[in-house]
KEKE-54634 format. One line per field, with one value per residue (C-alpha): residue number from 0; residue in three letters; x, y, z. Coordinates in nm, 4 decimals, decimal comma, always signed. Each point is the difference from the previous one (the first is absolute). Last residue first. Layout:
nr = (NUM | ...)
rest = (ALA | ...)
xx = (X | ...)
yy = (Y | ...)
zz = (Z | ...)
END
This chain:
nr = (422 | 421 | 420 | 419 | 418 | 417 | 416 | 415 | 414 | 413 | 412 | 411 | 410 | 409 | 408 | 407 | 406 | 405 | 404 | 403 | 402 | 401 | 400 | 399 | 398 | 397 | 396 | 395 | 394 | 393 | 392 | 391 | 390 | 389 | 388 | 387 | 386 | 385 | 384 | 383 | 382 | 381 | 380 | 379 | 378 | 377 | 376 | 375 | 374 | 373 | 372 | 371 | 370 | 369 | 368 | 367 | 366 | 365 | 364 | 363 | 362 | 361 | 360 | 359 | 358 | 357 | 356 | 355 | 354 | 353 | 352 | 351 | 350 | 349 | 348 | 347 | 346 | 345 | 344 | 343 | 342 | 341 | 340 | 339 | 338 | 337 | 336 | 335 | 334 | 333 | 332 | 331 | 330 | 329 | 328 | 327 | 326 | 325 | 324 | 323 | 322 | 321 | 320 | 319 | 318 | 317 | 316 | 315 | 314 | 313 | 312 | 311 | 310 | 309 | 308 | 307 | 306 | 305 | 304 | 303 | 302 | 301 | 300 | 299 | 298 | 297 | 296 | 295 | 294 | 293 | 292 | 291 | 290 | 289 | 288 | 287 | 286 | 285 | 284 | 283 | 282 | 281 | 280 | 279 | 278 | 277 | 276 | 275 | 274 | 273 | 272 | 271 | 270 | 269 | 268 | 267 | 266 | 265 | 264 | 263 | 262 | 261 | 260 | 259 | 258 | 257 | 256 | 255 | 254 | 253 | 252 | 251 | 250 | 249 | 248 | 247 | 246 | 245 | 244 | 243 | 242 | 241 | 240 | 239 | 238 | 237 | 236 | 235 | 234 | 233 | 232 | 231 | 230 | 229 | 228 | 227 | 226 | 225 | 224 | 223 | 222 | 221 | 220 | 219 | 218 | 217 | 216 | 215 | 214 | 213 | 212 | 211 | 210 | 209 | 208 | 207 | 206 | 205 | 204 | 203 | 202 | 201 | 200 | 199 | 198 | 197 | 196 | 195 | 194 | 193 | 192 | 191 | 190 | 189 | 188 | 187 | 186 | 185 | 184 | 183 | 182 | 181 | 180 | 179 | 178 | 177 | 176 | 175 | 174 | 173 | 172 | 171 | 170 | 169 | 168 | 167 | 166 | 165 | 164 | 163 | 162 | 161 | 160 | 159 | 158 | 157 | 156 | 155 | 154 | 153 | 152 | 151 | 150 | 149 | 148 | 147 | 146 | 145 | 144 | 143 | 142 | 141 | 140 | 139 | 138 | 137 | 136 | 135 | 134 | 133 | 132 | 131 | 130 | 129 | 128 | 127 | 126 | 125 | 124 | 123 | 122 | 121 | 120 | 119 | 118 | 117 | 116 | 115 | 114 | 113 | 112 | 111 | 110 | 109 | 108 | 107 | 106 | 105 | 104 | 103 | 102 | 101 | 100 | 99 | 98 | 97 | 96 | 95 | 94 | 93 | 92 | 91 | 90 | 89 | 88 | 87 | 86 | 85 | 84 | 83 | 82 | 81 | 80 | 79 | 78 | 77 | 76 | 75 | 74 | 73 | 72 | 71 | 70 | 69 | 68 | 67 | 66 | 65 | 64 | 63 | 62 | 61 | 60 | 59 | 58 | 57 | 56 | 55 | 54 | 53 | 52 | 51 | 50 | 49 | 48 | 47 | 46 | 45 | 44 | 43 | 42 | 41 | 40 | 39 | 38 | 37 | 36 | 35 | 34 | 33 | 32 | 31 | 30 | 29 | 28 | 27 | 26 | 25 | 24 | 23 | 22 | 21 | 20 | 19 | 18 | 17 | 16 | 15 | 14 | 13 | 12 | 11 | 10 | 9 | 8 | 7 | 6 | 5 | 4 | 3 | 2 | 1 | 0)
rest = (PHE | GLU | ALA | LEU | ILE | GLY | GLU | PHE | PRO | GLY | LYS | ASP | GLU | ARG | PRO | GLY | ILE | LEU | ALA | LEU | ASN | LEU | ARG | ASP | PRO | CYS | MET | ILE | ARG | LYS | ALA | PHE | ALA | GLN | ILE | GLN | ALA | PRO | THR | ILE | ALA | ASP | ILE | LYS | ALA | PHE | VAL | GLU | ASP | VAL | THR | LEU | PRO | GLU | ARG | THR | LEU | ALA | GLU | GLU | MET | GLY | VAL | PHE | SER | ALA | VAL | ALA | ASP | SER | SER | GLU | LEU | GLN | ILE | LEU | SER | ARG | GLY | LYS | SER | SER | ASN | LYS | ALA | ARG | GLU | LEU | GLU | GLU | ASP | GLY | ILE | PRO | GLU | GLU | VAL | ILE | LYS | ARG | TYR | GLU | THR | MET | MET | ALA | SER | ILE | ALA | LYS | GLU | VAL | ASN | GLN | HIS | GLY | VAL | GLY | ALA | TYR | THR | PHE | LEU | TYR | GLY | ARG | ASN | LYS | TYR | ASN | THR | HIS | ASP | THR | TYR | VAL | HIS | TYR | ALA | LEU | GLY | MET | LYS | GLU | ARG | ILE | THR | ASP | PHE | MET | ARG | SER | SER | PHE | SER | SER | GLY | LEU | VAL | THR | SER | LEU | LEU | ASN | GLY | THR | TYR | ARG | ASP | PRO | ASP | ASP | ALA | ALA | PHE | GLY | ARG | PHE | GLY | LEU | ALA | ILE | HIS | THR | GLN | ASP | GLY | LYS | GLU | ARG | HIS | ASN | ILE | LYS | LEU | GLY | PRO | VAL | THR | GLN | SER | GLU | SER | TYR | GLU | VAL | PRO | PRO | ARG | PRO | THR | THR | ALA | ARG | VAL | ASN | GLY | PHE | LEU | ARG | THR | MET | ASP | SER | ILE | ALA | GLN | ASN | GLU | GLU | PHE | SER | GLY | ALA | VAL | ILE | VAL | ILE | THR | ASP | PRO | ALA | THR | TYR | GLN | THR | ASN | PHE | TYR | GLU | ARG | PHE | SER | GLU | THR | PRO | LEU | ASN | ARG | ILE | ILE | GLU | GLU | THR | GLY | MET | SER | SER | PHE | GLY | GLY | HIS | ARG | SER | GLY | PHE | VAL | LEU | GLU | GLU | TRP | LEU | PHE | GLY | ILE | TYR | ILE | GLY | PRO | ASP | GLU | TYR | ARG | LEU | LYS | ARG | GLU | GLU | LEU | ILE | VAL | GLN | ARG | GLU | ARG | ASN | ILE | GLU | GLU | ALA | ASN | LEU | LEU | SER | ASN | VAL | TYR | VAL | ASP | ALA | LEU | ILE | ASP | LEU | ALA | LYS | PRO | TYR | TYR | ILE | LYS | GLY | VAL | LYS | ILE | HIS | TYR | GLY | THR | MET | GLU | HIS | SER | THR | PHE | ALA | ASN | SER | TYR | GLY | GLY | MET | SER | ASP | LEU | GLU | LYS | ALA | LEU | ILE | GLN | PRO | THR | PRO | ARG | ARG | LYS | THR | GLY | LYS | PHE | PHE | MET | HIS | GLU | LEU | PHE | HIS | SER | ILE | GLY | LEU | GLU | ASN | GLU | PRO | ASP | ASN | ASP | SER | GLY | THR | GLU | CYS | LEU | VAL | LEU | ILE | THR | VAL | THR | ASN | THR | GLY | GLN | MET | PRO | ALA | THR | ILE | ILE | ARG | LEU | GLY | ASN | ALA | LEU | VAL | THR | LYS | LYS | PHE | MET)
xx = (+8,8775 | +0,0902 | -0,0041 | +0,2942 | +0,2174 | -0,0912 | +0,0668 | +0,3412 | +0,0855 | -0,1229 | +0,1648 | +0,3170 | +0,2539 | +0,2144 | +0,3278 | -0,1156 | -0,2334 | -0,3480 | -0,3389 | -0,2954 | -0,3575 | -0,3203 | -0,2969 | -0,2352 | +0,1148 | -0,1044 | +0,2072 | -0,1414 | -0,3410 | +0,0905 | +0,3019 | -0,2173 | -0,2457 | +0,2828 | +0,1526 | -0,3432 | -0,0765 | +0,3319 | -0,1004 | +0,1185 | -0,0842 | +0,3624 | +0,1040 | -0,2730 | +0,0903 | +0,3665 | -0,0880 | -0,1946 | +0,2865 | +0,2468 | -0,2158 | -0,2099 | +0,0285 | -0,3300 | +0,0744 | +0,0179 | +0,3117 | +0,1642 | -0,0802 | +0,1237 | +0,3236 | +0,0546 | -0,0606 | +0,2334 | +0,2588 | +0,0306 | +0,0180 | +0,2698 | +0,2040 | -0,0244 | +0,1424 | -0,1463 | -0,2826 | +0,1895 | +0,0346 | -0,3670 | -0,1109 | +0,2183 | -0,1577 | -0,3538 | +0,0455 | +0,1873 | -0,2590 | -0,2815 | +0,1858 | +0,0651 | -0,3659 | -0,1034 | +0,2349 | -0,1292 | -0,3660 | +0,0361 | -0,0642 | -0,3160 | +0,0646 | -0,1108 | +0,1024 | +0,3247 | +0,0832 | -0,0583 | +0,2416 | +0,2610 | -0,0340 | +0,0303 | +0,3234 | +0,1391 | -0,1025 | +0,1808 | +0,3137 | +0,0063 | -0,0642 | +0,2936 | +0,2490 | +0,2294 | +0,0492 | +0,1291 | -0,2329 | -0,0818 | -0,3269 | -0,2880 | -0,3528 | -0,2854 | -0,2968 | -0,1456 | -0,1712 | -0,2225 | -0,1711 | +0,1795 | +0,2940 | +0,0253 | +0,2976 | +0,0272 | +0,3469 | +0,1225 | +0,3671 | +0,2750 | +0,3755 | +0,2339 | -0,1950 | -0,0639 | +0,0967 | -0,3239 | -0,0683 | +0,1690 | -0,0110 | -0,3192 | -0,2093 | +0,1052 | +0,0312 | -0,3364 | -0,1753 | +0,1399 | +0,2324 | +0,2936 | -0,2247 | -0,2105 | -0,1127 | -0,3374 | -0,1135 | +0,1234 | -0,1781 | -0,3198 | +0,0463 | +0,0210 | -0,3046 | -0,1964 | +0,1137 | -0,1508 | -0,3236 | -0,2269 | +0,1487 | +0,0854 | +0,3591 | -0,1125 | -0,0261 | +0,2004 | +0,1454 | +0,1482 | +0,3268 | +0,3200 | +0,3163 | +0,2954 | +0,3608 | +0,1976 | +0,3558 | +0,3474 | +0,0180 | +0,0088 | -0,2359 | -0,2802 | -0,3565 | -0,2552 | -0,2984 | -0,3598 | -0,2908 | -0,3586 | -0,2680 | -0,3407 | -0,2662 | +0,2056 | -0,1702 | +0,0649 | -0,0317 | +0,2240 | -0,0997 | +0,2872 | +0,0930 | -0,1816 | +0,1356 | +0,0558 | -0,2615 | +0,1349 | +0,1007 | +0,3475 | +0,2559 | -0,0117 | -0,0445 | +0,3045 | +0,2725 | -0,2138 | -0,2393 | +0,3010 | +0,1614 | -0,3210 | -0,0656 | +0,3589 | -0,0251 | -0,3124 | +0,1655 | +0,3371 | +0,2419 | +0,1509 | -0,1260 | -0,2509 | -0,0938 | -0,2376 | -0,0919 | -0,2797 | -0,0636 | -0,2846 | -0,2352 | +0,2957 | +0,1012 | +0,2973 | -0,1871 | -0,0799 | +0,2794 | +0,2590 | -0,1239 | +0,0132 | +0,3444 | +0,1310 | -0,1677 | +0,1942 | +0,3207 | -0,1454 | +0,0412 | +0,2173 | +0,2669 | -0,2339 | -0,2691 | +0,2332 | +0,1549 | -0,3400 | -0,1552 | +0,1508 | -0,3297 | -0,0793 | -0,3020 | -0,2576 | -0,2730 | +0,0314 | +0,1539 | +0,1020 | -0,2829 | -0,0785 | +0,0999 | +0,2619 | +0,1506 | -0,0008 | +0,1902 | +0,2546 | +0,0789 | +0,0408 | +0,2152 | +0,2203 | +0,1375 | +0,1300 | +0,0790 | +0,2498 | +0,0400 | -0,3260 | +0,0863 | +0,3523 | -0,1048 | -0,2686 | +0,2482 | +0,2325 | -0,2877 | -0,0857 | +0,3639 | +0,0054 | -0,2932 | +0,1413 | +0,2184 | -0,2977 | -0,2073 | +0,2874 | +0,0336 | -0,3768 | -0,0167 | -0,2847 | +0,0513 | -0,1341 | -0,1947 | -0,2819 | +0,1284 | +0,3697 | -0,0609 | -0,2286 | +0,2647 | +0,2759 | -0,1980 | -0,1094 | +0,3602 | +0,1182 | -0,2647 | +0,0619 | +0,3775 | +0,0115 | -0,2267 | +0,2625 | -0,1018 | -0,2294 | -0,0981 | -0,2803 | -0,1501 | -0,2845 | -0,1860 | -0,3353 | -0,2319 | +0,2077 | +0,3191 | +0,2675 | +0,2684 | +0,2122 | +0,3027 | +0,1639 | +0,2035 | +0,1599 | +0,3503 | -0,1244 | +0,2803 | -0,0741 | -0,3416 | +0,1457 | +0,2822 | -0,2384 | -0,2306 | +0,2862 | +0,1352 | -0,3402 | +0,0110 | -0,2320 | -0,0612 | -0,2320 | -0,1886 | +0,0308 | +0,2533 | +0,0427 | -0,1592 | -0,3568 | +0,1122 | +0,0240 | -0,3700 | -0,0819 | +0,1533 | -0,2142 | -0,3228 | +0,1091 | +0,0344 | -0,2776 | -0,0255 | -0,1986 | -0,2694 | -0,0168 | +0,1452 | -0,2591 | +0,0336 | +0,3766 | -0,0364 | -0,2093 | -0,1198 | +0,2848 | +0,1684 | +0,2323 | +0,1880 | +0,1828 | +0,1843 | +0,1220 | +0,2747 | +0,1099 | -0,2552 | -0,1441 | -0,3530 | -0,1617 | -0,2099 | -0,2113 | -0,1176 | -0,2096 | -0,0580 | -0,2507 | -0,0171 | -0,3558 | +0,0734 | -0,1487 | +0,2320 | -0,0989 | +0,1559 | +0,0407 | +0,1428 | +0,1909 | +0,0164)
yy = (+18,6762 | -0,2967 | -0,2470 | +0,1838 | -0,0612 | -0,3702 | -0,0418 | +0,1490 | -0,2481 | -0,2963 | +0,0782 | -0,1972 | +0,0687 | +0,2796 | +0,0854 | +0,3281 | +0,1745 | +0,0629 | +0,0998 | +0,0686 | +0,0720 | +0,1424 | +0,0655 | -0,2632 | +0,0929 | +0,3648 | +0,3181 | +0,1519 | +0,1253 | +0,0684 | +0,2033 | +0,1893 | +0,0909 | +0,1071 | +0,2306 | +0,1369 | +0,0749 | +0,1819 | +0,2271 | +0,0281 | +0,3336 | +0,1196 | -0,3076 | +0,0501 | +0,3674 | -0,0976 | -0,2271 | +0,2786 | +0,2445 | -0,2480 | -0,0336 | -0,3112 | -0,2668 | -0,1349 | -0,3057 | -0,1894 | -0,2157 | +0,1007 | +0,3681 | -0,0150 | -0,1616 | +0,2668 | +0,2985 | -0,1086 | -0,1553 | +0,3116 | +0,2175 | -0,2226 | +0,0090 | +0,3808 | +0,0499 | +0,2204 | -0,2502 | -0,2016 | +0,2945 | +0,0935 | -0,3585 | -0,0272 | +0,3113 | -0,1148 | -0,3365 | +0,1472 | +0,2741 | -0,2549 | -0,2284 | +0,2883 | +0,0999 | -0,3557 | -0,0163 | +0,3309 | -0,0925 | -0,3289 | -0,3325 | -0,1782 | -0,3098 | -0,3572 | -0,0446 | +0,2004 | -0,1800 | -0,3438 | +0,0672 | +0,1242 | -0,3172 | -0,2186 | +0,1751 | -0,0599 | -0,3672 | -0,0386 | +0,1646 | -0,2119 | -0,3201 | +0,0713 | +0,1077 | -0,3053 | +0,0023 | +0,3565 | +0,2459 | +0,1422 | +0,1919 | +0,0561 | +0,1235 | -0,0709 | +0,1627 | -0,1578 | +0,0539 | -0,1394 | +0,0803 | +0,3005 | -0,0356 | +0,1663 | -0,0101 | +0,1033 | -0,0461 | -0,0116 | +0,0278 | -0,1582 | -0,0086 | -0,0105 | -0,2584 | -0,1320 | +0,2933 | -0,0256 | +0,3706 | +0,1645 | -0,2723 | -0,2008 | +0,2544 | +0,3322 | -0,1380 | -0,1768 | +0,3067 | +0,2651 | +0,2653 | -0,0890 | -0,0100 | -0,2253 | -0,2711 | +0,0065 | +0,3590 | +0,0184 | -0,3264 | +0,1419 | +0,3016 | -0,2221 | -0,1965 | +0,3236 | +0,0934 | -0,3193 | +0,0259 | +0,0404 | -0,3174 | +0,0640 | -0,1150 | -0,3457 | -0,1264 | -0,1741 | -0,3366 | +0,0526 | +0,0194 | -0,1699 | -0,0129 | -0,1346 | -0,0640 | -0,2238 | +0,1190 | -0,1497 | -0,1512 | -0,3459 | -0,2623 | +0,0984 | -0,1350 | +0,2157 | +0,0006 | +0,0800 | +0,0662 | +0,1059 | +0,0951 | -0,1530 | +0,0533 | +0,1007 | -0,0510 | +0,3097 | +0,0093 | +0,1417 | -0,0234 | -0,0561 | +0,3341 | +0,1233 | -0,0646 | +0,3304 | +0,1917 | +0,1292 | +0,3601 | -0,0790 | +0,2740 | +0,2447 | +0,3180 | -0,0729 | +0,2093 | +0,2688 | +0,0367 | +0,0032 | +0,2865 | +0,2048 | -0,0475 | +0,1023 | +0,3082 | +0,1130 | -0,0570 | +0,1683 | -0,1870 | +0,0092 | -0,2867 | -0,2788 | -0,1968 | -0,2940 | -0,2453 | -0,2433 | -0,3176 | -0,2484 | +0,1475 | +0,0314 | -0,3669 | -0,1882 | -0,3115 | -0,2030 | +0,1069 | -0,0164 | -0,3382 | -0,1451 | +0,1502 | -0,1494 | -0,3367 | -0,0472 | -0,0469 | -0,3018 | +0,0186 | -0,2985 | +0,1311 | +0,2526 | -0,2655 | -0,2454 | +0,2669 | +0,1198 | +0,3431 | +0,3271 | +0,1929 | -0,1499 | -0,2263 | +0,1339 | +0,1351 | -0,2669 | -0,3176 | -0,0919 | +0,1790 | +0,3582 | +0,0218 | -0,2745 | +0,0709 | +0,3710 | -0,0596 | -0,2332 | +0,2541 | +0,2760 | -0,2237 | -0,0556 | +0,3529 | +0,0021 | -0,3692 | +0,0700 | -0,3358 | +0,0406 | +0,3420 | -0,0815 | -0,3411 | +0,1602 | +0,2540 | -0,2886 | -0,1822 | +0,3078 | +0,0373 | -0,3698 | +0,0448 | +0,3209 | -0,1735 | -0,1991 | +0,3151 | +0,1824 | -0,2777 | -0,0084 | +0,3771 | +0,1825 | +0,2819 | +0,2863 | +0,2497 | +0,1519 | +0,0207 | +0,0303 | +0,2595 | +0,1984 | -0,0063 | +0,1054 | +0,2873 | +0,1249 | +0,0024 | +0,1852 | +0,2706 | +0,0384 | +0,0383 | +0,3703 | -0,0704 | -0,2073 | -0,3619 | -0,2582 | -0,3010 | -0,2406 | -0,3358 | -0,1541 | -0,3291 | -0,0294 | -0,2181 | -0,2525 | +0,2031 | +0,0412 | +0,2665 | +0,2088 | +0,2252 | +0,3094 | +0,2708 | +0,2872 | +0,1009 | +0,0719 | -0,1937 | -0,2957 | -0,0539 | +0,0185 | -0,2367 | -0,2515 | +0,0003 | -0,0619 | -0,2756 | -0,1684 | -0,0484 | +0,0954 | +0,3684 | +0,1026 | -0,3328 | -0,0426 | -0,1708 | -0,1814 | +0,2618 | -0,1230 | -0,3586 | +0,0436 | +0,0895 | -0,3159 | -0,2124 | +0,1761 | -0,0566 | -0,3559 | -0,1083 | -0,2596 | -0,1426 | -0,3221 | +0,1737 | +0,2956 | +0,3188 | +0,2755 | +0,0255 | +0,0143 | +0,3390 | +0,2024 | +0,3573 | +0,1411 | +0,3018 | +0,2354 | +0,2451 | +0,3054 | +0,2033 | +0,3563 | +0,1785 | +0,3570 | +0,0629 | +0,3198 | -0,0216 | -0,3278 | -0,0949 | -0,3156 | -0,1445 | -0,3155 | -0,1762 | -0,2839 | -0,2394 | -0,0680 | -0,0132 | +0,3470 | +0,1435 | +0,0770 | +0,3078 | +0,0421 | +0,3214 | +0,0334 | +0,2332)
zz = (+22,7414 | +0,2221 | -0,2893 | -0,1593 | +0,3055 | +0,0074 | -0,3704 | +0,0624 | +0,2747 | -0,2087 | -0,3329 | +0,0752 | -0,2756 | +0,1438 | -0,1720 | -0,1543 | -0,2412 | +0,1398 | -0,1418 | +0,2307 | -0,1124 | +0,1512 | -0,2303 | +0,1446 | +0,3501 | -0,0524 | -0,0156 | -0,3190 | +0,1112 | +0,3615 | -0,1118 | -0,2483 | +0,2755 | +0,2302 | -0,2588 | -0,0890 | +0,3654 | +0,0387 | -0,2904 | -0,3612 | -0,1679 | -0,0147 | -0,1996 | -0,2597 | -0,0343 | -0,0386 | -0,2918 | -0,1690 | +0,0523 | -0,1469 | -0,3089 | -0,0443 | -0,2671 | -0,1356 | -0,2158 | +0,3331 | +0,0009 | -0,3285 | +0,0450 | +0,3584 | -0,1108 | -0,2641 | +0,2244 | +0,2787 | -0,2341 | -0,2128 | +0,3122 | +0,1517 | -0,3216 | -0,0160 | +0,3487 | +0,2743 | +0,0421 | +0,2587 | +0,2378 | -0,0358 | +0,0611 | +0,3075 | +0,1463 | -0,0733 | +0,1719 | +0,2954 | +0,0461 | -0,0013 | +0,2414 | +0,2400 | -0,0165 | +0,0823 | +0,2963 | +0,1364 | -0,0497 | +0,1858 | -0,1723 | +0,1035 | +0,2140 | -0,0768 | -0,3628 | +0,0222 | +0,3221 | -0,1494 | -0,2868 | +0,2451 | +0,2063 | -0,3101 | -0,0924 | +0,3494 | -0,0170 | -0,3316 | +0,1394 | +0,3146 | -0,1965 | -0,2312 | +0,2651 | +0,0167 | -0,3769 | +0,0107 | -0,1689 | -0,3459 | +0,0119 | -0,2392 | +0,0713 | -0,2378 | -0,1726 | -0,3114 | -0,3351 | -0,2723 | -0,3323 | -0,1468 | +0,2388 | +0,3384 | +0,2367 | +0,3662 | +0,1501 | +0,3587 | +0,0979 | +0,2073 | -0,0623 | +0,2996 | +0,1942 | +0,3521 | +0,2225 | +0,2016 | +0,0598 | -0,2996 | -0,2644 | +0,0461 | +0,1887 | -0,1507 | -0,3511 | +0,0188 | +0,1407 | -0,2291 | +0,1455 | -0,2245 | -0,3054 | -0,2230 | +0,2391 | +0,1672 | -0,0351 | -0,3576 | -0,0851 | +0,1488 | -0,2274 | -0,3068 | +0,1134 | +0,0430 | -0,3500 | -0,1414 | +0,1951 | -0,3044 | -0,1557 | -0,3657 | +0,0531 | +0,1117 | +0,3570 | +0,2680 | +0,0993 | +0,3430 | +0,1846 | +0,1061 | -0,2087 | +0,1977 | -0,0988 | +0,2343 | +0,0400 | +0,0341 | -0,3469 | -0,1569 | +0,1376 | -0,2336 | +0,0192 | -0,1799 | +0,2339 | -0,0983 | +0,2362 | -0,0709 | +0,2535 | -0,0821 | -0,2706 | -0,3053 | -0,3380 | -0,2083 | -0,3788 | -0,2734 | -0,3655 | -0,2414 | -0,1495 | -0,3108 | -0,3530 | -0,1759 | -0,2016 | -0,3321 | -0,0733 | -0,1343 | +0,0699 | -0,2896 | +0,2050 | +0,2164 | -0,1660 | -0,1633 | +0,2927 | +0,2332 | -0,1866 | -0,0184 | +0,3704 | +0,0755 | -0,2208 | +0,1837 | +0,3392 | -0,0466 | +0,2250 | +0,3515 | +0,2129 | -0,0557 | -0,3113 | +0,0299 | -0,2753 | +0,0868 | -0,1996 | +0,0561 | -0,2615 | -0,2423 | -0,0017 | +0,1369 | +0,1094 | -0,3121 | -0,2347 | +0,2796 | +0,1230 | -0,3525 | -0,0636 | +0,3239 | -0,0556 | -0,3255 | +0,2019 | +0,1743 | +0,3794 | +0,0985 | +0,2355 | +0,1613 | +0,0496 | +0,1726 | +0,2219 | +0,1175 | -0,0548 | +0,1256 | +0,0126 | +0,3392 | +0,0515 | +0,2435 | -0,2257 | -0,2624 | +0,1418 | +0,3552 | +0,1760 | +0,0990 | +0,3672 | +0,0152 | -0,3411 | +0,0836 | +0,3243 | -0,1585 | -0,2725 | +0,2575 | +0,2224 | -0,3068 | +0,0104 | +0,3581 | -0,0394 | -0,2815 | -0,1783 | -0,1924 | -0,1361 | -0,1134 | -0,1290 | -0,2185 | -0,1344 | -0,0873 | -0,1716 | -0,2045 | -0,1087 | -0,0911 | -0,2374 | -0,1526 | -0,2613 | -0,1274 | -0,0377 | -0,1729 | -0,2576 | -0,0539 | -0,0698 | +0,1690 | -0,2536 | +0,2113 | -0,2116 | +0,2062 | +0,3566 | -0,0825 | -0,2720 | +0,2294 | +0,2738 | -0,2381 | -0,1562 | +0,3421 | +0,1219 | -0,3116 | +0,0327 | +0,3793 | -0,0184 | +0,0889 | +0,2999 | +0,1764 | -0,0114 | +0,1630 | -0,2100 | +0,0821 | -0,0934 | +0,1984 | +0,0102 | +0,1722 | +0,2042 | +0,1916 | -0,0243 | -0,2658 | +0,0047 | -0,2363 | +0,0222 | -0,1379 | +0,1666 | -0,1829 | -0,1017 | -0,3509 | -0,1723 | +0,2275 | -0,1611 | -0,3499 | +0,0938 | +0,1571 | -0,3026 | -0,2412 | +0,2266 | +0,0230 | -0,3804 | -0,2885 | +0,0765 | -0,2826 | -0,0162 | +0,3737 | +0,2272 | +0,3300 | +0,2273 | -0,0422 | +0,0624 | +0,3766 | +0,0249 | -0,1964 | +0,2764 | +0,2600 | -0,1910 | -0,0894 | +0,3623 | +0,0019 | -0,3495 | +0,0501 | +0,2035 | -0,2393 | +0,1509 | +0,0485 | +0,3792 | -0,0624 | -0,1634 | -0,2401 | +0,0294 | -0,2054 | +0,1519 | -0,1851 | +0,2205 | -0,1301 | +0,2606 | -0,0485 | +0,1872 | +0,0656 | +0,2720 | +0,1466 | -0,1373 | -0,1011 | -0,3043 | +0,0457 | -0,3314 | -0,0144 | -0,3312 | -0,0297 | -0,2942 | -0,1179 | -0,3738 | -0,0523 | +0,2651 | +0,3590 | +0,1620 | +0,3768 | +0,1447 | +0,3256 | +0,2973)
END
């Protein structure tokens, strides 16, 4: 269970006490991300995230912050996505007051020093190279660019090299003052702590965050009418990386949990259809999975596999066959029940840790503003029928939603366009 408290400035606090744990996780989410980046400053949300650990008024250097964090033996990190930026610390419960003080200080009082910004530019570019040079990571960027467009919606949070090198230092303070506001901030505490004291502490530490209205994200619009195809040509490597699937729906879609369960059926376990066909029966790939993702205003479902160059068409055709089957033939009761149990069982295992609980509740609050309890989510899963699975498959698996992203040595689009045209 969790409790939601809204402060006078609009900032939301969510407390989720847990029994049987010695840890506590504090997660601060700001509902701003790469979707909010100005056109000439793409990547600033992610860059700014890095700067929050480079010094505050009370802790003026990154070394002071690092030593304090290390002295608790905890874990701290941050992330930037399309729609939100998050900062979290997980510690043993005895260090909760200190961890909360540090995270609040970082979020509210970061210096955004020009010297530190200039020093971090190359670090950002090295991170960007790391992600773009790894095809297993870059296939996700390529897929979203194909499905959602090459700018807002589909552009990665990493920005471009030219922009990162030339972002004016004053832009960081302007973005922070505009976007890091109370109405778009959520503070989540999960684990072993005293709830009333935690609410009091967070009210004191975050109650003065500015209550202004942030700049909204750039509006996203859909325009796909035919199957989409995008190839990133790379001679290096022994595998072709495939992402094949469909443009989907937003997080407020009534069939969201049906889509999640369909993803489980297709490729989220050893007995799933894609895994069984592509790996076990055909022996084409080691790593194969299906993912269903929902953002506030868009979504997708796709299957990934890394295969030998000679097996690309075979793997794509096998995926297409499984997609057709799920559209044409209702899933059996036994298979559906297995998928439901798998989904619920994995959720329970993941939610044993305080960081997972904080993420679960916080992400749902950011996406929908109406986070559900685990029992409420399970009730939705249990209510899904074979007919609903098939109806959702028919709704999402259409030629005007179909997309294929590839990373590998192939350049000729013709064979792949032919396969897509057959769907």
